[in-house]
N, C-alpha and C positions, 0 to 999 in steps of 0.2 A: 205431827206423829214422827218418831225417831225413825232414821233409818237404820238398816241392818247393820253399818258400822258404829253407829251410837249406840244400837243396843246391845251388840257383844261389847264395846268398849266399857260400858255402865256395867256390865254383869261380871266384868273380868277385875272393874276396880273398886266395885263395892258402891257405884253410884246408881242412882235411879234407872231402872230399865222400865217402860212400859210393858213389856210382855217374857215370857218365856221364848229365848232364843233357838234357833233351829238348824241342825247339822247333821250331815251323815255321809258316811263313805259306802259307798256301792262298787262292787266288783264288776268291771268292765265286760267281761264276759254275761255277768247277769242284766245290764243295759242292754246287749246285744240278741240275748235271749228274750227280754221284754218286747221286743220291736215287732214279734209276731202277734204279740198281744195288743199292741197299739202306743205304743211310746215312741215320743215324737222322733225325727229322724232329721238330718239337716240336709242340704240341697244334695250331696253326695250318697244319699241313704244311708249316712252314718248315725247312729245313736245321739242325740244332743247331748250336751254337757248336764248333767244333774243338776248341778248348782244353779242354772238358768231354769231348768223347768221345774224344779220345786223351791226354787229361790230362799236357799238357805242363806243363812246370815254370816256363816263363818266361811272362810274359802282357805284352801291349802296350797301351795306351790311348791314343786319339787327343791332337793336341797338348795342351799346357797351357793353350795360349791361342790365340788365331788371331795371327799376326805378319804378316799382309797389311796393306799400307798403308790399304785401305778395306775392312774386314771386310765380308763380307756382300756385295759389289757381284757384280751376275750382270747386265748388261746383254744383251739379246738383240739383233741385228741383222739377224738371217735366220735361217729355221728352214726345215727341211724334215721329212717322216716321221721320219728317218735321223739327221739332225745337226743341230747349231745354230752359227752363229757368233757367238761373245760376247764382252763384256768382262769378263775376270774381276777380282778382288779387287786383283789386283797390277796393273792396266792392262793387261795382256797381252790381246791379241786373238787368240782362238784358235777353233779347229773342235772341237767336243766330239761324241761320238757318243752319242747318246740312249737305246738301247737293248741296248746292250752296254759290256764293259768292255774300254777298248782306250785308250791315251794320247792327251790332247789334243795336236792340231797348232796348233802358234805360228804366228801368219799375220803380227802387226805389234807394236811394243812404243813403249809411252809414255815408260819411262827409255830415253834413248839416251846420257846423258854429264852431265858434273857441274852442267850449267846447268839440265837438268829434275829432278835430286835436289834442289840446294838450293832451287828455287822452290816444288816439288810434291810431292817424295817425302820428304826428310829431317824437314820439317816434322812430318809423321805419325809417326814415330818419338822424337820427341822428348818427346812427350805420354805420359804415363801412365794407361791407361785401363783398370779395371776390367770394364768390360761386354766386354773381349775373352776372359775368362777364364770359361768354362763349369762354374763351380763344382758346382752339383746333380747335372750329369752325371758331373765328376769324380768325386764321392763317392760317386757310386752306381756307378761302374764299379770304382774301388776297393775299394767293399766286397764286388763280386761276386768280384774275384781273391783280396782277403783269406778269404773263408768259404773258399775253396778251397784256401788253405793255397801260392796261388802267388805267385811273387816277381813283383813288376811295376813296369814303367816306361812314363813317358809319353814317346811317340815324337813327336821335332822334325827338321824341317830346319835347318839353320843357314846361317851366312854364306854358303859355297859354290852349296849348292843354292837357297839364296834370290836371292843374285845372278846367278848364272845363268839361272834360270828370268824374273826380272825383266828383264834386257837381254837374254837371246839368245846363243847361241855366238859369234855372231860379235864382238858390242860386249865380251863379256868378256875373249876374248883379247886384243882390241885394247887394252883399257884396262889390261891386267895390264903390257904392254910399255910404251903410250905415256903413261899415268896411272896410275901406282900409288899416288900421291897419294890421287887421288879412291877406289881401292879402301880404302885403307887407313881413310880417312874412313868410307867405307861399314862398313865391318867393328866401328871401333869403335862407332860410331854403333847399329849391330844389337846388339853386344855388351852394350853399356849398357842397351840396350832390353829385352834377354832378360833382363837379370838383374833389373831391376826389376817385368816381369810375371812370371817364374818366384817373386819373394819374394810376388807378391800372391798366385798361385796355391797357393803352400804354407800362407799365411796365411789364405787364404778357403775353402779348398777342403781339400786333405790334401797329405802327403808321400808320395811313392811311393818305393819302393826305389833305382830309379835312374834315368836319362833314357836315351835310346837317338835317337842323331842320325844322320839318314839323310843322307850326304853323298857322292854318286858323285863322286870324285877321279880315276876312271881308266876307261878303257875295254879292250877286248880286246889292244890295242898297247901297253899301258901308262898312265903318268899323262897327264892331260891337259894338263899343264903340268910346265915342268920341277919337279926337287925343288928347286933353289934358288928358283924362284919361290914355290912352296908355302912353303917354310920362313921366306922373307920375311914375305909380304903375306899368307898364310892361317893358317900353324899357330902363331904368338904368341896368336892369338884363340882357338884351343882351346885352349891350355894356360891361359889367362886364366878361360875357363868352367869347365875342369873344375877348377881350382883352386877357384872360385867353388861348383861341386855336392859337389867332397869337404868342401868346409869344412861342407856342410849334414850328411855322411855319406852322401852318396850314389856311387852307381857309374855309370861312365859307358861306354857300350858305342855304337863306332863301327860305324856300317853304309857300305860303299864297295863297290859293283858294280866289277868289272873287275880287272885286272891291276894289285894295289895293292903288289906287292912293295918298287917303289924307296922309297916311304914310309914303311916299316915302321920303320925307326930313328927316324921324326919322330912316328910313332903313339905308341910306347912313350915316347920324352922328353915329350912332350905330357900324359904320363898319362892315355891309356884306358886302362882296365881289361878291355877284350874289343875283337874284334873279327870282324865278319859280314860277306858269306858265306863268305870264301875261295872263290872262283868259278873252281873250274876248267877250264872249258871257255873263261876269258878269258887262261887260263895261269898263274894259282895252283897252287903245289903244297904243299896243304895240311899232307903229313907233314914237308916242309923247313922250312915256316913251325913247325911246332911244333917240331922239334928247336932252331929257332935262338930262339925266341923264346916258348915257352910255358910258360918260367918267369917271363915278365914279362907275358903278356898271356893272359887267358882267350881260348878258340879257338870261334866258333859256326861250322857249317855243312861244307861240304867234299864233301858228294855229289853228284856230277854230275848235273843235274836232266835233262840228254840222255840220260842210261841210263835214266831213269824212265820219259822218253817213249818211248824205243825198246821199253820192257816185258819184254826178256829178262830171266825171273825169276832165271837162273842167273848171269847177268853183273852183275846188280845186287845181288844176295847177296855173291858175291865182292869187288867195291869197297866195300861196306858194313864187310864184315867186315875188310878190310885196312886201310881207313879207323879202324873203331873201335879195332881191336887195336893198330894204328901209334900213333893218338894216346895209348893206354895206356902202350904201351912207350918213347913218348917222355917221359912222366911231363906230358904236357899236362893243363893243365885244361881240360875240354871237355864242350860242349853240341851233341850232336847235331842236324843239321837237315840239308836239301837246301842247295845252294848259291845256291840263288836263291829260288826260290819254285815252288809247287805248281801248274802251270797246268791248263787244261781239255785239253792232252795225254796227261796223266798217268790211268791206269786207277783206280779205285776198290781194286780186286783187287790192284792193283801195289803202293798207299802200305799199305795191309793187311800186305801180306809185308815191307813195310821196319820197319813198326812192329812185327812180329812178329820182325824179326832184332832189330832195338835191345834188347828185352826179354831176348832171350836171351843178348846180347852187353854189356848196360848194366854189370855189375858184374863181369866179368873181369879 
């Protein structure tokens, strides 16, 4: 019988996998909520790692290094019992919640154009700094996943997500149109910076099985910009980075929320090995994607989280069976998970039923 690591390796490489893979992302707040309903806890009463509890095949570790311009920067400007106004390591002023998991709210950006880029930001990315790499933490994390025979990837944002967060939505879309040469310079500089620091992580810490790039290129109405703009200004750098990682023997998973369908040909051409999360409620059709691209991409996700949040057992099981059986019938290399992540709106019993159904259908 294949181990988890062997199963995911086969699915991502086009080899023979004995079953459908299993993966999920569950909010920490969700696990804490589930404890009251019987979710297992450790000796300190904290929720156990969901990767171990549900025996996921694919594991993720935090970044191989800190890619921000000023690692560790956290300047508090104002605070209350509920929130803080801070300047983060990317130079972004934002409102962050103190006692709950919620996205930070950006307020202002230091990086607003080529002038600030050349003067303050770019020099930070031209230096190679081994202190950015949490070598011991990475070694410990890899060791834990290796003991479980779990396939492992480092989880990083990259050129699109980093640029968007550093400059904000208005500036990024203006820059794509009005100053594409600055965008190219940012992307070239970031690509070189990533390669140098991945080399450090691999040499000083460890080599995983792959890299997970979290790059939200779309929303529920489609791509954030035209396919032509992505093809010209973004995907050449994905191709170059994928070529680098493939040269190290690693696989690359692209995570992009939203309706990503228009970018599928570019995703394949750029050499990504897998795509996550096939977001149904944003307009993706996982089975259609499987029929068109399942021979060239491994697919992760596709079970609508809105169904899980509604909690109707029959409705969920019907959708899950259609998804898993449809992926099998399409000949897709498939890793089962939700189409986003498991929020506090999902009951523990609901998710346990999903796992039970997975085990019933995974080898069919």
